[in-house]
N, C-alpha and C positions, 0 to 999 in steps of 0.2 A: 126820232126825238122821243124823249120820255120826260115825264114830270118827275123830278127828284125831290123827295121830302127828307131833309136832314132828320136824324134821329130825334124823336119826341118834339118836333117843331111843326108849326102850322104853315110856315113860309114855304111856298112852292116856286120853283123856277124851272125853266126849260134848259135841259142839258142833253147832249148826245150820250145815250146810254152806254155805248161802247167806250167812249173816252172816260166817262165817269167811273165805270166799273174797272177799267184798266188802272186808272190812277189810284182808286181806293185800295185795290188788292195789292198793287206794287208797293205803295207806301206802307200799308199795314204789314206786309211781309218783311220789308226792309227794316222797319222799326222793331219788328219782332226779333230780327237778328241782333238788334242792339239792346234787347231786353227792355224796350220802352213801349209798353202797350199804349195804344192811342185810340181816340174815337174821332170820327168825322164830325166837325162842328159847323161847317158851312161849305157851300158850293157857289161859285160865281162864274158867269159867262162873259164878264166884262173885266178887262184888266184894271187893276187898282194899285195904289202904292202899298207895298208890303212892308211891315214894320221891322222885320228882322234885319240885322246888320251883316249877315253872311248869306251869300247867294251862290249856289252851284248851278252852272249853266252848261247845257250840252246841245249841240246841233243834231238834228235827226233828218234823214232823207231816205227816200224810196219812192213809193207811189205818192207820197206827200213830202213836203219839206217844211221845217220849222225848228222849234226849240222846246226843250223840257227844262224846267227850272225847279229848284227847291230854294226856299227862303226861310231862314230861321234865325233866332236870336243866338248870341254867343253862348249863353247858358244852356240852351237846348242842344246846340252843336257839341259842346263839351260832354254833356251827359250821353248823347247818342254815340259819340266816338269812344268814350270810355267803355260803353257796353259792347261796341263792335270789336274793339281791340283788347278788351279785358285789362286795361291799364287805367291809371289815374292821372288826370290833368287838372291843375288848379287855375289855369289861364289858357288863353288862346295860344297855341304853339304851331309850328310848321306841321307837326304830326296831325293835329286837329284839322288844320286847313286841308291837308292831303286827304284826311278821312272824310271830310265833307264832300270833296270831289268824288271819292269812292262811293259814298252814300248816294250822291246824285246819280252816279253811274249804275249802281244797283237798282235804283228806282226806275231810271230810264230803261234799263234792260227788262225789268218787270212790265213796264208799260208796253215795250216792244212786243213781248210775248203775249200780253193781253190783247193787243190790237192785231195780231197775226190773223189773217183771213178776213179782216174787216176792210171797209173802204179807207180806213186811216192807217193801214199797215205801213211800216217803214222797215228798211233792212239794215241801215247803217246808223251808227251813233258816233259822234266825234269824241275826242278826248275832252274831259271836263275842264272848265275854267271855274275858278272860285273868285268871287268879288267880295272884298272886305270893305265895309263901309255902307252908309245908307243914303248918300247924296246923289244917286244916279237915277236915270229914267231909261226904260226900254221902250223904243218906238216900235209899234206893231203895224204891219202893212194892212191896208184895207183888204177885206175878204178872208182873213184868217179865221179859223175856228178856234176859239179860246175857251179853256175850262181850267179853273183853279179850285182845288179842294184844300180846305184847311183842316188840319188835324191838331188835336190837343192831347198832351200826355199829362198824367197826374204827377205834378212835382209839388208836393205839399210845402216845400220851402220857398217856392217862387212867389214873390209878392205881386209882381206885374204879370198880367195875363199874357202879354207878348212873349215872355220868357218860356211859356208853355206851348207855343204855337209853331207849327211848321206848315208852310204853304207849298203845295206842289202844283205847278202850272204846265200846261201843254198848249202850244199855239202852232197850228198846222194849216198849211195851204195845199189843196189838192193840185197836183201837176197835170 
């Protein structure tokens, strides 16, 4: 365990250093591929309702079993996939939805690489599923290790904070 301090904040919380580091690097690398520089703005060890209306979800298994998710607003998703594909989208399309699945896959792959050789290593990742909408709940089994890292990108035209945020969560159970 390590005490993680978000950049320029006095708030401290306990998070597994391997999980936190893997998530931070995987998300930063993936968003860099999209041309969206970001900064880590929060870390949570407790599941909460995430505000975005698009969620990419992948199962992971190996020494551990669980899920990796990304949750983001439609505006963030469109900007990320525009950067990833080098194309322009004015609204949510099937290409953007597929792109969110691919972004989730890229991040999960980065987390997998980052956790290699740790107690949280996993060897397999499922095909991504993408949930559109915000009226759902994920039930987490007791005993899971959970870490959620929230990233913010600078979108000067976004009026609502949630439009600038992406949450990356990992929930794992040792087998």
